[in-house]
C-alpha positions, 0 to 999 in steps of 0.5 A: 674263989680259989685260984686253981692252977690251970688254964681254962675251967668251966663251971655250971655257974658264975662265981660270986666274985665275977657276978659282982664285978659284972653287976658293977660294970653294968651299973656303971654303964647304965649311969655313964654309958662308958665301960667301967674297966675302960674308965679304970684303965684310963684313970690309971694311965692318966695317974701314971702319966702325971707321976711321970711328968712330975718326976720329969720336971724335978 
């Protein structure tokens, strides 16, 4: 999907990239009963915290 320079765009369809992301989110939720984006954020925060803690101890 090209990146237009604007704030809000309305399409009469769901762009393929967003359709795939939504399908992945649904599949993850069906398997885990957790939000995929929330789980990804939690993992990123955990990794950043572990990196911070390891530097703090050095």
